[in-house]
C-alpha positions in Angstrom: 103.5 117.9 94.3 99.7 117.9 94.0 97.9 118.4 97.3 94.9 116.1 97.6 92.0 116.4 100.0 90.2 113.2 100.9 86.5 113.4 101.7 84.8 111.3 104.4 83.1 109.0 102.0 86.5 107.8 100.7 87.6 107.1 104.3 84.3 105.3 105.0 84.7 103.0 101.9 88.2 102.2 103.0 86.8 100.9 106.2 83.7 99.1 104.8 84.4 95.4 104.2 81.1 95.2 102.3 82.0 97.7 99.7 83.9 95.3 97.4 86.2 96.9 94.8 85.4 100.4 96.1 87.2 99.5 99.4 90.4 98.6 97.5 90.3 101.8 95.5 89.7 103.9 98.6 92.5 102.2 100.5 94.9 102.7 97.5 94.0 106.4 97.2 94.5 107.1 100.9 97.7 105.0 101.2 99.2 106.7 98.1 98.3 110.2 99.5 99.8 109.3 102.9 103.0 107.8 101.5 103.5 110.8 99.2 102.8 113.2 102.1 100.2 115.1 100.1 97.0 113.9 101.8 94.8 116.4 103.6 91.6 115.8 105.6 89.6 118.0 107.9 88.1 117.6 111.4 84.8 117.3 109.7 86.1 114.2 107.8 87.2 112.6 111.0 83.9 113.3 112.7 81.8 112.0 109.7 84.0 108.8 109.5 83.7 108.1 113.2 79.9 108.6 113.2 79.4 106.3 110.2 81.8 103.7 111.4 80.1 103.5 114.8 76.5 103.7 113.6 76.3 102.2 110.1 79.4 100.0 109.9 79.0 98.8 113.5 82.7 99.0 114.2 83.8 98.8 117.8 85.1 102.0 119.4 88.7 100.7 119.8 88.8 100.0 116.0 87.4 103.5 115.2 89.9 105.1 117.5 92.8 103.2 115.9 91.7 104.3 112.4 91.4 107.9 113.6 94.9 107.7 114.9 96.1 106.4 111.6 94.3 109.2 109.7 96.0 111.8 112.0 99.2 111.1 110.1 97.7 113.2 107.3 97.6 117.0 107.4 94.4 118.1 109.1 92.6 121.3 108.5 90.6 122.8 111.4 87.6 124.9 110.7 87.7 128.6 111.6 85.0 131.2 111.7 86.2 132.4 108.3 86.0 128.9 106.8 82.4 128.6 108.0 81.6 131.9 106.3 83.4 130.7 103.2 81.3 127.5 103.3 78.1 129.5 103.1 79.5 131.4 100.1 80.5 128.2 98.3 77.2 126.6 99.0 75.4 129.5 97.5 77.7 130.0 94.6 77.7 126.3 93.5 74.4 125.2 94.8 75.8 122.4 96.9 75.0 121.4 100.5 76.6 123.3 103.3 78.5 120.1 104.3 79.9 119.6 100.8 80.8 123.3 100.7 82.6 122.8 104.0 84.8 120.1 102.4 85.6 122.5 99.5 86.4 125.3 101.9 88.7 123.0 103.9 90.5 121.9 100.7 90.8 125.6 99.7 92.3 126.4 103.1 94.9 123.6 102.5 95.7 124.8 99.0 94.7 121.5 97.5 94.4 121.0 93.8 92.2 117.9 94.0 89.3 116.7 96.2 88.8 113.0 96.2 85.1 112.3 96.7 82.0 110.7 95.2 79.7 113.4 96.5 80.5 116.2 94.0 80.6 116.2 90.2 83.7 114.4 88.9 85.8 116.6 86.6 84.2 119.8 87.8 86.1 122.6 89.5 84.9 124.3 92.7 86.9 127.3 93.8 89.6 126.2 91.4 89.9 122.7 92.9 89.3 119.7 90.7 87.0 116.9 91.9 87.8 113.3 91.2 86.0 110.1 92.2 88.7 107.5 92.9 85.9 104.9 93.5 85.0 105.0 89.8 86.9 102.4 87.9 87.4 104.9 85.0 89.3 107.3 87.3 93.0 106.5 87.8 93.5 108.5 91.0 97.1 107.3 91.4 98.1 109.2 88.2 97.0 112.4 89.9 98.8 111.7 93.1 102.0 111.1 91.3 102.1 114.3 89.3 
């Protein structure tokens, strides 16, 4: 099965009641990955989601904690010193931010074939990992999850 890495922006949209159709697509993507057992996230994703949920979405801490516990059902990558060095290499090679490079490095560590995000270029490959934006109505993320 295809291993899929879910970036923090997808998690944030899934929890943002003001994001319209993007919320539904984000929820569908996360749910399908969780049900298939192919969803991966990193500690960075958990941290970024918690920060945005508390500061920008104005969610109460108990709600954020509940969501974090739900996300913990996915496989979680934990950064290592090697992955930080790899993030620097990826950032330099692809001219992306260090934080985006850290997402790529985490997906690479987890042997993922796909990164679901809206931050990187859809259809591009970074370190051999395809980037798809499940929030874009032209992207059928579920077809990739079920391959």
